[in-house]
N, C-alpha and C positions, 0 to 999 in steps of 0.2 A: 526347913518341912524336921528338922532333928525336933522338937518340942511339942509335936502332934504325938497325943500317947494311939498308944498301939491296942490294940485288942485281939481278945481270947473266943472270940464269937464266931463255935465252928461251923456256922449258917453259914461265912464268909467263905468266899472262893478265892476273889480279888480286889483288890484296893489301890492302895499306895504305889506307883508306879505302874500302873496296868492304865488301859484306854479307856474301861468305867469302872466302877463299881458292882462288883457281880453276888450275890448272893442268892441260896436257895430259900425258897417258902413252899411251905405244903406242895413236895416232891417239883418245885419248876423252878430254871433258875433262871432269877429275874435281873435286868442288866439299870445301873441308871447313870448318866455322866449328865455332864453341864458345859457348856460353851457362848463363848460371847462374844462380839468383833464389832471393830469402827468400819466405817464408811467407805469402801473400797472403791466404790462405782458414785458416779455422779446421782444417776436414778435410784429413789427410793424405793420402787418397787421390786428392780431388781435386786436391793441391797439387801430387803425383805427376803428374796426367794433364795441366795448364796449364805447369808446367814443360818437358817434353817437347815438347809445344804449342809453344811460345813459342821454345824452341830450333832444331825442327825449319823456323823459320817462314822464315828467311832460304835456305837453301835453297830451298826454293820458289819463291822472290821473284827468286831469277836464272833461272827455268825448269828445276831440279832435279827429280829425282828422290830424297829420303833412301835409302839404303839400310843403312846400317851406325852405329853410336852405341856409345860408353862411356859408360856412369855417371859425374858430378863428384858426388860427397857431402860434405857436412858434417853433422855429426850429434854432437851434448852425449849421449854414451854416460851419462854420470851423472848428467846431470839429467830427459831425458825416456827412458820407456818401448819399446821395442825394436819394441814392436807399434805405436809410430806410425812407424816408417822400414819395415816392414815393409808399412804400409798406403801409402806414400809412393813405394816401389816400386811392388807392386802395381798402383799409377795410371798409373806413368809408363810400366811393360810393359804393360800393356791399352794404350796411346795409341800407343806404338811398336808392337804386332801390328796395330792399326787403317788405322797408316800404311804396314805394310808395310818395316818398323825391325827389325832383327834388332841384337838388346844383346847385345856381345862381351866382355865384360867393365868395367873402368872402375876406380877410384880413393876411395878415405872417409880423410877429417880428421876427427880429435876437435873440432868447434866449434858455433860456431849453425849452429842447419840451415839449410844451403841444398841447393838441387838441380838439376840439369842435365845435358843431354849435350854432348859433341864428338861429331861431325856428320860421315859419307861420306857426300857425294851421286854424282851423275852426270848432266850435260847426256844427254839421250835422241837414238837417231841420230837425226839427221832435226833436230834442233833446234838452240838456239842459246845461250852464253850473255848475260842481258841486265843490263847493267852501269845504275850512277846514270845515266850520262852522254852518256847520247845523243837528249836529249830535246831536241825542233827547236821555233821559232814556231810557234803554226798548232797543235799537238800536245793533245787533248783529254787531261783528266788524271781519275781516277775511283778510287775509294773502295771497298772490299768490307766494312768492319767499319764500324758506328757509333761514337763514341768515345765517352768517359768514362771508360774502364777502371780508370784511374788513381784517378777522384773517387768512382768506388762502393768499389772496394776500402779506399779510405781510411775513408770512409763505414763501409765493415766494421769496420775498425783499432779505429775510433772510438766502436762502437755505437751506429751511428746507421741503419745500415741492416734496413730490414725483409727476413723471408724470403723475400720475393717480389727483393725485388732484388739480394739475396746470387743465387739461382738465375739472375736473368735473366742477371745477368755472369758467373756461372760457365760459365754454359752456352756464350757467345761465346765466353773465354777461351779452353773445351776444343776447340773448333770448328777444326779442324785448316786449313792453309789451301791444303791438299795440292787442291779441288775447285774453288777459281777459278782456281788453275797452269794446274793440265789443259786449263780451258775456254780459259784466255791463250794458250798455246802453239800454238792454233789458228790466230791473226791475227799478225803480223809487227805486234808492239808494240814502241816505241823505248827505252821505260825503265820500271826497277822497282824500288822497293825497301818495304818492310814499314815500319807505323807503329809504333814501339817507344818503348825512353824517353826521347825527343829530346820527343816531342809529332809532330804533323801538321805544325807549321810547323819546327821543330828539321830533321825529315828532309824536307822539300820546299826547305827549304834549301841542303840537300846536292845535290838533283838540279839545282835549278838553278844552286848555283853550277860544279860537274862539268860543266854539261854551253854555260852562258855565256848562260844566257836567262833570262827573268823572270818567274812565274808568276803570273797572276789569281787569286784564289781569292774564289768565288761564297758570302759568310758563312751567305745563310740558306738553303743546297743545302748546308750540311754534314750529314751526319746524325747523331744523337747515341741515347745510351739516355735515357730520357724521364725519368730526376728528375734530370739534374745539376743542373739550375737552384738545384730545391729545398734537393739536396745541398752545395751551395757554398755559398752563404747559411749552411747550419746549422754550416758552418766546417769543414766535408772538403777541405777544400786540400790537397792531394799535396805534400811537399816538392818534387817535381820539376816542377810549374808555375812557383813562383818562380826554380829554376835554371834550368827552360830558359828561360824569359821573360828571365832575365839573359844567358842565353845567346847569344840569340836576337832580340829583341826588333827591335835595330839594324840588323836584313837586311828590319825588313816598315815599312810605310805604308800606316794603316787611310785610306781617303778616305771612306771613312761613320764617325761615333764607334761606336762600340759600348760595353757597360756592362763592367763590370769582369769578369762572370761570361762575356759571349760572347768576351771577348779568354782568363781563365784556361781555354776548354774547348779553344781552337787549340793549345794550351803540355801540354795534358793528358799525363803519360806512360800511354804503352798497354803492359801484358802481351799477348803472343800478339796483337795487333792486326791490323788486317787489312792487304789490300794495295792500294797507291799503284800505278795502271798508268797509263804516258804512252802515249797513241798517236794515230796521226792521225786525222782526221775522216770519211776513205773509210774505215779499217779497225776505225773505233769503232763503224760502223753493226752490224758480224759481231762485235765483242765485244760489244754487247749483246743480239745476236739470240741467242750461244750462253749465256750468261748466263742469258736469260729461259727458253730451250728445258730450263735444267739446273735451274731455280728457286730461283737464287742470285740474292742482294745485289749490285746494283754499282750504285754513286751518282757521276752526274757533280758535280765539284765547282770546276770553272773551268780553264784552259787554260796554254800555256805562248806567249808574246808575246819578241816582241826584246829585249835585255836594258836594263834601264833604272836608274837610280842603286839603285834597292832591287831585289831578289831577289823581296822577293813584294810583295802588293799585294792588301789584301780590299776585297772591295766587297760592299754590300747591291742587294736588291732585283734583279736580272738572270735575265729568262726567258732560260731554256735550249729550244731547239726538241726537239721529244719527235721 
């Protein structure tokens, strides 16, 4: 990315290195992002819905509301039936309708199947743009979805997943981060991002580096899909785990020994994963009440501390005050 030119445009709030491009226009903060993925489940309708939920996630992570979208589609017209394409687009359209997003056009390429969105959103009146760089020492860290999505989808690809496991991970990936975002907007949070391809420790590394803090992660408090460890033992190891470990392991100190499977989970690449919410202890109590009132899952997984040699330290056997 070193060859990308910079910009002196004073209307730009955030760009390279953030989850979205954010800029001001007529006293509004507008957001723009783009995301495209390959099929990770066999059903084309479900794939379309998951691709859209995944693409909208960055807008929600910034405290924004997605409004308009363009389809981005790659489809091999000579080797797959058009019925597959139709089902994929229908899944995406239904998920966009659920989110209140209007699909206003798009672009297609004759190639191996991929689907995604270019999304335009906005920060609602009275809201603020939430960056990755606002975490402060003493802040608490919360996650809104369990980990293990990459392990489960790899198990699907390797024909290792049961019907129950498929249904479990599909439901998780198809769940919009809209309600979680709406709940945290009622609280003065310091930073937020979503957990996607870089895995939990990859995305936390970005937050820690940009915020100039270190982060302690309570390994025993990390939520995960029930069968991640048996599936890892059966060989459902995503290539992304190995790449993420290679890229980010230098940022991490494990204070207590972890098994290979426990460490792999922390680097598991997610598709349509949860939000990482960083908030002061005082505001955290309000956050937990809002999530509880809406019956939304919320997991306290760590805290920010003064900057140390390593960006992230993992710890076992931590007791969290309820």
